[in-house]
N, C-alpha and C positions, 0 to 999 in steps of 0.2 A: 666136656665142652662138645656142644654141636656145630660141627662147621658145615657152613651153608653158602653156595655160588648163587649168585645171582647176577643174571643177564638178559639181553635184548637186544636189538637193534636201535642203530642210531633215533633220536627223537621220540620214544615210546613212552618216556615217562620212568624212566629208572632211578632218576635223581628223587622225585619226589615219593616213589616206592619208598627208597631209602631213608628218606628223612620218617615218612611213616614209621617205618621199622625201629628206627633211632630212638624216637619218642615212646614206643612202647619196652626199651628197655635193652633193644639186642645191641652188639659192637657192631659198628658197622664201618668198613674201609673201601672208599672211593678209589676205584682204580685209576680212574684219570686221574686223581691228584698225586697218586703213587707215580704215575706216568710220568707227570711232569717233576716229580721230586727226583727221579731217575737220570733227568737228562738237565738239569740244573747246571748253569756255567761251571766251569770246575768240575764236573762229573766227568766220569771215564764213560758214561753212556753218551755224551754230547761231544765230546772228543770224536767217538766214534762214527758218531752220525754225519760231522762235519768232514771227517775223511772220506766218506761214502758220496757225501751230497754237493760237498763244498760249501765255503764261506757264505755263499750268498744265501744260505739259509738263516744266517743270523741277524738279529736286531741289531741298531748300532751299542746298546748296552750289552754285546754279548749272548745273550739269551736267545733261544731258538724262536725263529718266527713260524709259527704253528702252522698260522693261515698260509704263508709261501710253501711250506713241506706239504700241509694238505694239499695244493692243487697239483704238486709233483706226482703225490704217489695215490691219490684218487684217479680211478681210470687206466693206471700202469701199474697193471698186475705184477710186474717183474720188481719195480720199484717198492710196492707196497711191502712184498712178503720181504724184500731185503730190510726195510725198515723193521718191521715186525721181530726177524730174526734177531736185531739188536736190542730191541726195545723189552720185548717179551720176557726173556729169561732175567733181566735185571727186577723187571715187576714181580715175576714170582718169587725171585729170592727175597724181595721186600715184603712181600706177603707173608710168606711164610715164617719172617722174623716177626711180623706182625700177631701173627695167629702163635707163636710159641707165648709170646708176651701176654696176649689176652689170656692164653689158657692156664698160666700160671697165677693170673689178677683174679680170674672167675671160671674155676675150673666147669661150675655146673651152666655156664650161660650160652647165649647162642649167638656165634660170631657171622656176620655175612658180609662176605667182600663181591662188589659189584665190578663187574667186568665185562665190556662188550663184546670182546674175542673169546669169553672163556670156554666156548664151544670149538671153535676152530683151531685156538692152539692147543687145545688137550687138556688144559688146567681144570676144567670142571671134574676131572677124574679124583681129583683130591680131594671132594667135598661130600659130607653125608647125603645131601641133599643138593637138588638145583632148582632154583625158581627162575620162570623165563617170564620177564615182562612184555607185552604185546600192545599192538591195537590196530585198528583197521587201516588198510593202505593208505585211503586218501587223508586220514586224519593224520598220519604220519608224515605224508609230504607236507600238509598245510603248518604241521608243527615245525619242521625243517627249514621251509622256505621262512615264517616268521621268526622263528630263531638265530638263524644265521644269515639273514638277509642274501639269501641265495634265489637265483630264478630256479623255475620249475625243472629246466633242461639239469643244471649244476647240482639240483638236491637228487632227483633222478637218478644221478651218478653216481651219487654217493651211497644210495640207498641199495642199490644193482651191485656196489661193489663187496657188501657184504653178503653173509650166508641169507636165504630169505627166511623171513619169519616161520613159515609154516615148518621149515625144516627144523629149525629151531626150537619150536614148540614140542616135537618127535622125543627131544633128550629131559624134558621136563618131569620133575616130581611135582610142582605145584604152579599153575599159571595166573599169572594177574593181566587182567585184561583193563587198560586205562583208557579205553575209548569214550567213556560215558563220563567222564571228569573225576573234580576230587573226590567227592564222598563215596561215590561207588565204590572208586580204587582202595580209599581208606578202608571201606568195609571188606574187601578181597583181603587187604593187609591184615588185618585181626583176625579172617577166619585162618589164614596161611600161620599165622604167629599162634595160634590155639594149638594147630595141628604139629605144628614145631615142639611145641611144649610138651604136648604128648608123647612125643617121639624121645624126646630129651628125657622124661621121665621115665618112660619105658627103659631106655638104657641104664639110666641112673641106676634102677631096680636090680637091673639083671646084672650091672657090675656087683653089685653089693651081694645078690642072692651067690655069686660064683665065688665068691671069697670064703 
C-alpha cells in the first residue's frame, strides 16, 4: 500500500483536494476529524488539555470549546506548542491504527492522511510521498476571513503562526495549487493521482520480482 501525506497551511483548500482524491478511489483520513475524536469528552486527551488550560475552555456540555482554545493558542507560541505536544502523539497513534486497518483491507490501495502540521511535527517522514496544497497568499487571506468570520488582523495572525507556504513547498513530492478554483484543482488532483498509481504499480512489480 502506498502511504501518502497531504498538508498545507490554513484555508488553502485541503478539504476539497481530499474530496477529489476520495472520488478517485483513494482512502483518505482527515486529521482534523481525528484531532476532534482524540479530545472528545471522556478521553485522556481532553483531560490533559483541561489540566493545562483550565475548565474555562469547555462548553456547557463538557466538550472542548475549540474557538476559545484557538484564541488562547494562536499568537502565543508557548501555549500553542504545549497544546501540540498533547494532541499530536494521540493523533499520530490514531492515524497509524487507521493505516494498519486500511493496509489489511486494501494492500494495493493508496492511503492519504491530511494534516495541517505534518511537516512541523515531523509526521511527514512516515509516508512514501508528500503532497503540499497551497494557494496565493491574498486568496488564502480572503478565504480564511470568509470561512471563519475573522478580521484581516485575526486571519493574518493565524496564518503567520504557521510555517510559511514557501517553506512547506520545499518538502513536497507533489504540489497542488488551488488558486484558480475547483476545476483547475480537480485537474491537478487527477494528474497527481495518475503519478501515485504509477509509483504504486512500480513498487508492486518490484515487490513481486524480489520474491
